[in-house]
C-alpha positions in Angstrom: -41.2 -80.4 -274.7 -41.6 -77.6 -272.2 -41.0 -78.2 -268.5 -42.6 -75.8 -266.0 -41.1 -75.2 -262.6 -43.0 -73.2 -260.0 -42.1 -72.6 -256.3 -44.1 -71.6 -253.3 -43.6 -71.1 -249.6 -45.8 -71.6 -246.6 -44.7 -70.4 -243.1 -44.5 -72.9 -240.3 -47.8 -72.6 -238.5 -47.8 -73.1 -234.8 -51.3 -73.7 -233.4 -51.5 -72.6 -229.8 -55.2 -73.2 -229.1 -58.2 -74.7 -230.9 -61.8 -75.7 -230.7 -63.0 -78.6 -232.9 -66.0 -77.8 -235.2 -67.2 -81.0 -236.9 -70.8 -81.1 -235.7 -73.7 -78.8 -235.9 -75.3 -77.2 -232.8 -77.8 -80.0 -232.7 -75.0 -82.6 -232.5 -75.4 -83.9 -236.1 -72.3 -84.3 -238.2 -71.3 -81.4 -240.5 -71.5 -82.9 -244.0 -70.2 -80.0 -246.1 -66.5 -80.1 -245.3 -65.9 -76.4 -246.2 -67.8 -75.6 -243.0 -65.8 -78.0 -240.8 -62.6 -76.9 -239.1 -61.5 -75.1 -235.9 -61.5 -71.9 -234.1 -58.1 -71.0 -232.5 -54.9 -69.1 -233.0 -51.2 -69.3 -233.3 -48.1 -67.9 -235.0 -46.6 -68.0 -238.6 -42.9 -68.6 -238.8 -40.2 -67.5 -241.2 -39.2 -71.2 -241.4 -41.7 -73.6 -243.0 -42.4 -75.5 -246.2 -40.7 -74.8 -249.5 -42.3 -76.5 -252.4 -41.2 -76.9 -256.0 -43.6 -78.3 -258.6 -42.2 -79.6 -261.9 -44.8 -80.1 -264.6 -44.1 -82.0 -267.9 -46.4 -83.2 -270.7 -47.2 -86.9 -270.5 -49.5 -89.6 -271.9 -50.9 -90.3 -268.5 -51.1 -88.4 -265.2 -48.5 -89.3 -262.6 -47.5 -87.8 -259.3 -44.2 -88.2 -257.5 -43.6 -86.5 -254.1 -40.4 -86.1 -252.2 -39.9 -84.7 -248.7 -36.5 -83.4 -247.8 -35.0 -85.4 -250.8 -36.6 -88.7 -249.7 -39.4 -90.4 -251.7 -42.7 -89.9 -249.9 -44.9 -92.8 -251.1 -47.7 -91.8 -248.7 -47.9 -87.9 -248.9 -51.6 -88.4 -249.2 -52.6 -84.7 -248.8 -50.1 -83.5 -251.4 -51.3 -86.2 -253.8 -55.0 -85.4 -253.2 -54.5 -81.7 -253.9 -52.4 -82.5 -257.0 -55.0 -84.9 -258.4 -57.9 -82.5 -257.7 -56.1 -79.8 -259.8 -55.1 -82.3 -262.6 -58.8 -83.3 -262.9 -59.6 -79.7 -263.9 -57.6 -80.0 -267.2 -58.0 -82.3 -270.2 -54.2 -82.7 -270.9 -52.1 -85.3 -269.0 -49.0 -84.4 -267.1 -46.2 -85.9 -265.0 -46.0 -83.9 -261.8 -43.1 -83.9 -259.4 -43.6 -82.2 -256.1 -40.5 -81.5 -254.0 -41.1 -80.4 -250.4 -38.2 -79.0 -248.4 -39.4 -78.7 -244.8 -37.2 -76.8 -242.3 -39.4 -77.2 -239.2 -40.2 -80.4 -237.3 -42.7 -82.7 -238.9 -45.7 -84.0 -236.9 -44.8 -81.8 -234.0 -47.5 -79.1 -234.3 -45.7 -76.8 -236.9 -48.4 -77.1 -239.6 -46.3 -78.9 -242.2 -49.2 -80.9 -243.7 -51.3 -77.8 -244.3 -48.2 -76.0 -245.6 -47.5 -78.8 -248.0 -51.0 -78.9 -249.2 -51.4 -75.2 -249.8 -48.0 -74.6 -251.5 -48.7 -77.6 -253.8 -52.0 -76.0 -254.7 -50.6 -72.6 -255.3 -47.6 -73.8 -257.4 -49.6 -76.3 -259.5 -52.4 -73.7 -260.1 -49.7 -71.4 -261.5 -48.1 -74.2 -263.6 -51.4 -75.3 -265.1 -52.6 -71.7 -265.5 -55.9 -72.6 -263.8 -58.6 -69.9 -263.3 -58.7 -70.2 -259.5 -58.5 -67.5 -256.9 -56.2 -67.8 -253.8 -59.1 -68.8 -251.6 -60.3 -71.4 -254.1 -56.9 -73.0 -254.0 -57.0 -72.8 -250.2 -60.4 -74.5 -250.1 -59.0 -77.4 -252.1 -56.1 -77.8 -249.6 -58.5 -77.4 -246.6 -60.9 -80.1 -248.0 -57.9 -82.4 -248.5 -56.8 -82.0 -244.9 -60.3 -82.5 -243.5 -61.1 -85.4 -245.7 -57.8 -87.2 -244.9 -57.9 -86.2 -241.2 -54.5 -84.6 -241.1 -55.7 -81.2 -239.9 -58.6 -79.0 -238.9 -58.1 -75.4 -239.8 -54.4 -74.7 -240.3 -54.8 -74.0 -244.1 -57.1 -71.1 -243.3 -54.6 -69.5 -241.0 -51.9 -69.7 -243.7 -54.0 -67.9 -246.3 -54.5 -64.6 -244.6 -51.3 -62.9 -243.8 -49.3 -63.9 -240.7 -48.1 -62.8 -237.3 -50.3 -63.8 -234.4 -53.4 -65.1 -236.1 -56.8 -65.8 -234.7 -59.4 -67.9 -236.5 -62.6 -66.6 -234.9 -65.0 -68.7 -237.1 -64.2 -72.1 -238.6 -64.2 -73.3 -242.1 -62.3 -73.2 -245.4 -60.6 -70.0 -246.7 -63.4 -67.7 -247.8 -65.8 -69.2 -245.2 -63.8 -68.8 -242.0 -63.2 -65.5 -240.3 -59.6 -64.4 -239.6 -58.3 -61.7 -237.2 -55.0 -60.9 -235.7 -53.5 -59.5 -232.6 -50.9 -56.9 -233.7 -47.5 -57.7 -232.3 -44.0 -56.3 -232.6 -42.2 -57.9 -235.6 -39.0 -58.0 -233.6 -40.2 -60.8 -231.3 -38.6 -64.2 -231.8 -40.0 -67.7 -231.4 -37.9 -70.1 -229.5 -39.3 -73.6 -229.7 -38.2 -76.8 -228.0 -39.5 -80.2 -229.0 -39.2 -83.9 -228.1 -39.3 -86.6 -230.8 -42.4 -88.2 -229.4 -45.5 -87.7 -231.6 -48.9 -87.2 -229.9 -51.5 -89.4 -231.5 -54.3 -87.5 -233.1 -56.7 -90.3 -232.4 -57.4 -88.7 -229.0 -59.3 -86.0 -230.9 -61.8 -88.7 -232.0 -62.9 -89.3 -228.4 -66.3 -87.6 -227.9 -65.6 -87.0 -224.2 -62.2 -85.5 -224.9 -63.6 -83.3 -227.7 -66.1 -81.9 -225.3 -63.3 -81.1 -222.8 -61.2 -79.5 -225.5 -64.0 -77.4 -226.8 -65.1 -76.3 -223.3 -61.6 -75.2 -222.3 -60.9 -73.7 -225.8 -64.0 -71.6 -225.7 -63.2 -70.3 -222.2 -59.7 -69.4 -223.3 -60.7 -67.8 -226.6 -63.3 -65.7 -224.8 -60.7 -64.3 -222.4 -58.3 -63.7 -225.3 -60.8 -61.7 -227.3 -61.8 -59.7 -224.2 -58.2 -58.5 -223.8 -56.4 -59.2 -227.2 -52.7 -58.8 -226.4 -49.7 -61.1 -226.7 -49.4 -61.8 -222.9 -53.1 -62.6 -222.5 -53.0 -64.9 -225.5 -50.0 -66.9 -224.3 -51.3 -67.1 -220.7 -54.7 -68.4 -221.8 -53.3 -70.8 -224.4 -51.1 -72.4 -221.7 -54.1 -72.7 -219.3 -56.0 -74.4 -222.2 -53.1 -76.9 -222.8 -53.1 -77.9 -219.2 -56.9 -78.0 -218.6 -57.5 -79.9 -221.9 -55.1 -82.6 -220.9 -52.3 -82.1 -223.5 -49.5 -80.9 -221.3 -47.1 -83.7 -220.3 -44.6 -83.2 -217.5 -41.8 -82.6 -220.0 -43.9 -79.9 -221.7 -44.6 -78.3 -218.3 -40.8 -78.3 -217.6 -40.0 -76.5 -220.9 -42.7 -73.8 -220.3 -41.3 -73.2 -216.8 -37.7 -73.1 -218.1 -38.7 -70.6 -220.8 -40.5 -68.2 -218.5 -37.8 -68.3 -215.9 -35.2 -67.5 -218.6 -37.1 -64.4 -219.6 -39.6 -65.3 -222.2 -42.7 -63.1 -222.4 -44.7 -66.3 -222.3 -44.7 -69.9 -223.5 -47.2 -72.6 -224.4 -47.6 -76.0 -226.1 -47.8 -76.7 -229.8 -51.2 -78.1 -230.8 -50.7 -80.9 -230.9 -47.2 -82.1 -230.2 -44.8 -82.6 -227.3 -43.3 -79.2 -228.1 -43.3 -75.7 -226.6 -43.1 -72.3 -228.3 -41.9 -69.3 -226.3 -42.1 -65.7 -227.5 -38.9 -63.9 -226.6 -37.4 -60.4 -227.0 -34.1 -60.5 -229.0 -32.0 -59.8 -226.0 -33.4 -62.9 -224.2 -33.1 -65.4 -227.0 -29.8 -66.9 -225.9 -30.9 -67.3 -222.3 -34.1 -69.2 -223.4 -32.1 -71.3 -225.8 -29.6 -72.3 -223.1 -32.5 -73.1 -220.7 -34.0 -75.5 -223.3 -30.6 -77.0 -223.8 -30.6 -78.1 -220.2 -33.1 -80.8 -221.1 -32.9 -81.0 -224.9 -30.1 -81.6 -227.5 -29.3 -78.5 -229.6 -30.9 -80.0 -232.7 -34.3 -80.0 -230.9 -34.2 -76.3 -230.2 -35.5 -74.0 -233.0 -35.1 -70.2 -233.2 -37.1 -68.3 -235.7 -38.6 -64.9 -236.5 -42.3 -64.5 -237.1 -43.7 -64.4 -240.6 -46.2 -61.7 -241.5 -47.1 -62.6 -245.1 -48.7 -66.1 -245.2 -48.3 -68.7 -248.0 -47.2 -67.3 -251.4 -45.5 -68.1 -254.7 -41.8 -67.3 -254.6 -40.9 -67.5 -258.2 -41.2 -69.5 -261.4 -39.3 -70.2 -264.5 -39.9 -72.1 -267.7 -37.3 -74.4 -269.2 -36.9 -76.3 -272.4 -35.7 -79.8 -272.3 
């Protein structure tokens, strides 16, 4: 019986700024989830989510998911994407999805979106489904929106990399993506605490209005002067005005800038900071972060300019 193994990779996706789009201009709820999402922007990272999908013939469909070699009984987004694709074929399969994640989870590094999209890309290949890249991306986007694990990160992963701007919300193929060209030699230095920020605050109507007001103001200024420095400055203003920035986050941003970073701002949403740094200043920013963080909570990474993609496949015989 043949066993198919397909691998995919999604960059870590740091969101630096966002506006929530889940209602129409008249205030009514958006019912077509492909039009729901976020405007915003952020960075793709060379570190991210590595996914291996193993497909075997079976009498009934089954799905097993591991994350960093540990059984993930929840993994609801990965399972949703897998089941959606399995429903498109008549045959039954046992599917094993193995995620290896080399960025922090639930700290604003886009791991849920990365897991959803890489699962979709790898399983689409394994099942030989007639789906385009954007169609797979839409399935991953809908899973994130439906299960409330993300707003628009999938779209940012489907269209190249670098410093990404999502200028219109929605699923891949519906949204509009642009970029601010940046030097590929820049390095991201991130520092993070182990405290998760509850996403329930996004469900507050009052807070949503504040987030969107601040986000719109910041995005307008970014698009008026689209350069790296303007982006980072306005994202940090957004983080503070929208009420996300804790005292610990403020301290990390201050440390990074004083150590020579071009700029720094908060991950959306996590108690974490990402600084953009020239190569020659990386060690000084790292040392600054280590004044208040253990070494394992400081991440150094180059920027990815490709987006999510397949990284190889092979077919074995058992």
